[in-house]
TIBAMAR-477139 format. One record per residue: chain; residue number from 1; x negated, y negated, z of N, C-alpha, C in turn. Coordinates in steps of 0.1 Angstrom, whole numbers, plus 5000, padded with zeros to 4 digits. Each point is the difference from the previous one (the first is absolute). Layout:
# TIBAMAR-477139
R kette nr n.X n.Y n.Z ca.X ca.Y ca.Z c.X c.Y c.Z
R A NUM X Y Z X Y Z X Y Z
...
***
This chain:
# TIBAMAR-477139
R kette nr n.X n.Y n.Z ca.X ca.Y ca.Z c.X c.Y c.Z
R A 1 9583 0803 9043 5002 5012 4990 4986 5005 4991
R A 2 4993 5010 4998 4995 5001 4989 4998 4996 4989
R A 3 4992 4999 4990 5002 4995 4990 4990 5010 4990
R A 4 5001 4996 4986 4993 5009 4994 4990 4992 4987
R A 5 4988 5004 4999 4990 4990 4990 5006 5002 4988
R A 6 5004 4995 4994 5000 5003 4984 4988 4993 4990
R A 7 4995 5009 4992 4988 4996 4993 5005 5001 4985
R A 8 5000 4992 4992 5005 5005 4987 4985 4995 4992
R A 9 4990 5014 4997 4989 4993 4985 4996 5007 4991
R A 10 4999 4990 4994 4995 5005 4983 4986 4999 4996
R A 11 4995 5006 4987 4982 4997 5001 4999 4985 5005
R A 12 5011 4990 4995 4992 4987 4997 4999 4995 5015
R A 13 5010 5002 5012 4993 4995 5011 5016 5008 5008
R A 14 5006 4992 5014 5007 5003 5006 5012 4987 4994
R A 15 5013 5007 4999 5008 4995 4995 5011 4993 5010
R A 16 4998 5011 5014 5010 4995 5011 4996 5007 5008
R A 17 4998 4991 5013 4991 5008 5017 5013 4995 5011
R A 18 5007 5005 5006 5007 4994 5011 5003 5010 5011
R A 19 5006 4995 5006 5006 5010 5015 5018 4999 4993
R A 20 5003 5014 4998 5017 5000 5000 5005 5009 5006
R A 21 5015 5000 5000 5009 5007 5008 5005 5015 4994
R A 22 5000 4999 4989 5003 5011 4992 4997 4999 4984
R A 23 5000 5011 4993 4994 5000 4986 5005 5010 4992
R A 24 5005 4999 4989 5009 5012 4993 4994 4996 4983
R A 25 4994 5015 5000 4994 5005 4984 5004 5008 4996
R A 26 4997 4998 4984 5011 5014 4992 4988 5008 4998
R A 27 4998 5014 5002 4991 5006 4996 5002 5009 4989
R A 28 4992 5011 4998 5005 5009 4989 5009 5008 5002
R A 29 5003 5002 5010 5011 5012 5008 5012 4993 5006
R A 30 5000 4985 5000 5010 4997 5007 4996 4988 5011
R A 31 5009 4986 5006 5000 4993 5006 4995 5002 5012
R A 32 4993 4993 5005 4994 5001 5015 5003 4988 5007
R A 33 5000 5004 5014 5001 4984 5011 4994 5000 5009
R A 34 4989 4992 5004 4992 5005 5009 5000 4986 5013
R A 35 5002 5004 5007 5003 4996 5013 4986 5002 5008
R A 36 4996 4991 5015 4989 5001 5003 5000 5015 5009
R A 37 4989 5004 5000 4999 5014 5005 4999 5010 4989
R A 38 5004 4997 4990 5003 5014 4989 4987 5010 5003
R A 39 5005 5008 4997 4992 5012 4996 4990 4996 4989
R A 40 4987 5006 5000 4990 4999 4987 5007 5005 4990
R A 41 4999 4990 4987 5005 5007 4989 4991 4994 4990
R A 42 5001 5010 4988 4989 4994 4986 5011 5004 4989
R A 43 5003 4990 4991 5008 5005 4991 4998 4990 4987
R A 44 5002 5004 4988 4999 4992 4987 5012 4995 4997
R A 45 4999 4987 4995 5010 4989 4997 5007 5002 4988
R A 46 5013 4994 4997 4999 4998 4984 5002 4987 4998
R A 47 5004 4997 4991 5000 4982 4994 5012 4997 5007
R A 48 5000 4992 5010 5012 4999 5006 4999 4982 5008
R A 49 5008 4997 5009 5000 4988 5010 5000 5007 5012
R A 50 4989 4997 5009 4996 5001 5014 5007 4989 5005
R A 51 5008 5004 5008 5003 4989 5013 4997 5000 5012
R A 52 4999 4992 5010 4998 5001 5009 5007 4984 5009
R A 53 5001 5004 5013 5004 4992 5009 4992 4996 5011
R A 54 5002 4983 5002 4989 4995 5009 5010 4988 5004
R A 55 5001 5003 5017 5007 4991 5007 5014 4997 4992
R A 56 5010 5010 4999 5014 5003 4995 5001 4990 4986
R A 57 4988 4999 4993 4996 4994 4987 5001 5016 4991
R A 58 5004 5002 4989 4999 5009 4990 4992 4992 4987
R A 59 4989 5007 4994 4993 4997 4988 4998 5011 4993
R A 60 4994 4997 4989 4995 5007 4988 4988 5004 4993
R A 61 4994 5006 4997 4987 5002 4993 5002 5012 4990
R A 62 4997 5000 4988 5000 5005 4992 4987 5010 4998
R A 63 5004 5013 4999 4989 5008 4998 4998 5011 4987
R A 64 4990 4999 4994 4998 5005 4986 4993 5015 5003
R A 65 5006 5008 5006 4996 5014 5007 4989 4999 5005
R A 66 4997 5008 5007 4988 4999 5009 5000 5016 5012
R A 67 4996 4992 5013 5000 5012 5010 5003 4990 5011
R A 68 5009 5007 5013 5002 4994 5011 4992 5010 5013
R A 69 4993 4993 5006 4997 5009 5012 5003 4992 5012
R A 70 5007 5009 5009 5008 4995 5016 4988 5008 5010
R A 71 4995 4990 5007 4992 5006 5010 4994 4989 5015
R A 72 5006 5005 5010 4999 4992 5010 5007 4986 4997
R A 73 5012 4998 4999 5006 4991 4998 4996 4990 4987
R A 74 4989 5007 4990 4995 4989 4993 5009 5007 4982
R A 75 5004 4992 4995 5006 5006 4988 4993 4994 4990
R A 76 4992 5006 4990 4991 4994 4990 5006 5006 4988
R A 77 5003 4990 4990 5004 4999 4987 4986 5003 4992
R A 78 4997 5009 4992 4988 5002 4990 5006 4999 4983
R A 79 5001 4986 4995 5003 5000 4987 4992 4993 4989
R A 80 5003 5005 4986 4994 4994 4992 5003 4985 4997
R A 81 5016 4996 5000 5005 4988 4999 5011 4997 5010
R A 82 5000 4987 5007 5012 4998 5012 5002 4989 5000
R A 83 5012 4993 5002 5006 4986 4996 5007 4994 5013
R A 84 4999 4992 5006 5011 4995 5006 5009 4996 4996
R A 85 5014 5007 5005 5011 4993 4992 5004 4987 4994
R A 86 4998 4990 5010 5001 4990 5001 4992 4992 4988
R A 87 4990 5008 4998 4989 4991 4989 4998 5006 4984
R A 88 5012 5009 4997 5004 5004 4991 5006 4989 4989
R A 89 4999 5001 4990 5002 4991 4989 5013 5005 4994
R A 90 5014 4999 5004 5008 5003 4990 5001 5003 4985
R A 91 4999 4988 4992 4999 4999 4990 4994 5010 4992
R A 92 4985 4998 5003 4989 5009 4997 5003 5015 5003
R A 93 5008 5004 5009 5001 5016 5003 5015 5002 4993
R A 94 5009 4993 4993 5010 5001 4996 4993 5001 4983
R A 95 4992 4992 4994 4992 5001 4987 4993 5013 4999
R A 96 4994 5001 5012 4991 5013 5001 5007 5015 4997
R A 97 5013 5000 5004 5011 5010 4999 5007 5000 4987
R A 98 5003 4987 4995 5003 5001 4986 4989 5004 4991
R A 99 4991 4998 5001 4990 5004 4992 4993 5013 5001
R A 100 5004 5007 5011 4996 5013 5002 5012 5008 4995
R A 101 5011 4999 5002 5010 5008 4993 5004 4998 4986
R A 102 4996 4989 4996 4997 4999 4982 4989 5008 5000
R A 103 4988 5002 5003 4991 5008 4998 5005 5016 5001
R A 104 5005 5003 5007 5006 5014 5002 5007 5004 4992
R A 105 5010 4987 4993 5011 5006 4989 4990 4999 4986
R A 106 4987 5001 4998 4994 5000 4989 4994 5015 5002
R A 107 4997 5005 4986 4995 5013 4998 4987 5002 4999
R A 108 4994 4997 5011 4985 4997 5003 4991 5014 5003
R A 109 5006 5006 5001 4994 5013 5005 5002 5001 5015
R A 110 4998 5015 5006 5003 5001 5017 4995 4990 5007
R A 111 4985 5000 4998 4987 4993 5009 5008 4985 5001
R A 112 5003 4992 4988 5007 4985 4999 5012 4999 5009
R A 113 5007 5013 4998 5010 4998 5009 5002 5005 5012
R A 114 4990 5005 5009 4999 5001 5014 4992 4988 5002
R A 115 4992 4993 4992 4995 4987 5008 5010 4992 5001
R A 116 5008 4997 4989 5012 4993 4999 5010 5003 5013
R A 117 5000 5012 4999 5012 5001 5010 4992 4999 5019
R A 118 4986 5002 4998 4999 4994 5012 5002 4986 5005
R A 119 4995 4993 4992 5001 4982 5001 5016 4998 5001
R A 120 5006 5006 4995 5017 4999 5000 5006 5003 5018
R A 121 4990 5010 5001 5004 5004 5016 4993 4990 5006
R A 122 4987 4994 5001 4995 4989 5006 5008 4987 5000
R A 123 5004 4998 4987 5010 4990 5002 5011 4999 5007
R A 124 5009 5010 5000 5010 5004 5007 4998 4998 5013
R A 125 4992 5006 5005 4992 4999 5016 4999 4985 5001
R A 126 4995 4990 4996 4998 4989 5001 5015 4991 5002
R A 127 5008 5003 4992 5014 4997 4999 5008 5005 5009
R A 128 4998 5010 5007 5007 5006 5014 4994 4994 5009
R A 129 4987 5000 5003 4996 4988 5010 5004 4989 5001
R A 130 5001 4995 4991 5010 4986 4999 5012 4998 5004
R A 131 5005 5010 4994 5019 5003 5005 4998 5002 5014
R A 132 4991 5009 5006 5000 5004 5013 5000 4986 5009
R A 133 4989 4991 4998 4998 4988 5002 5014 4992 5005
R A 134 5004 5000 4986 5014 4996 5001 5009 5001 5010
R A 135 5003 5009 4999 5011 5005 5009 4995 5001 5015
R A 136 4989 5000 5001 4996 4998 5015 5002 4986 5002
R A 137 5001 4991 4994 5000 4985 5007 4988 4990 4994
R A 138 4991 5010 4999 4986 4995 4999 4996 4991 4986
R A 139 5005 5004 4992 4997 4996 4987 5012 4991 4994
R A 140 5002 4991 4993 5014 4995 4991 4992 5004 4987
R A 141 5007 5005 4992 4995 4999 4986 5003 4989 4990
R A 142 4988 4999 4993 4998 4986 4995 5011 5002 4984
R A 143 5005 4988 4999 5008 5003 4984 4991 4999 4989
R A 144 5003 5006 4993 4991 5004 4989 5005 4996 4986
***
């Protein structure tokens, strides 16, 4: 069976590169599923959780916006920030979410609110990735 090459790249370097069976990503116009031999596609990505399947195992990567390029059985994700879901520190993500939500409640002006809102979304994406990992059976939640 054909495979896709999935590569997730940030300014710091390659976060993930491997042959996979399937990729699912959330674009700004909806979710897209990519199988081998998919038609060429270029789309902008939302802050979301990208999922991929390799050898019947599902795994997840957080993507903090960016671009998706599909061409010749290669899926390239270009993003400022990406994290393997298994590497996310749950305690830190929860703390970041709480701090961002508290900052949003302050009346510090529109710009400060938008920054805090973006930080809250990032934290929620990280927590969603951990939740998806736990549901898939890959990850067992640590007792906090």
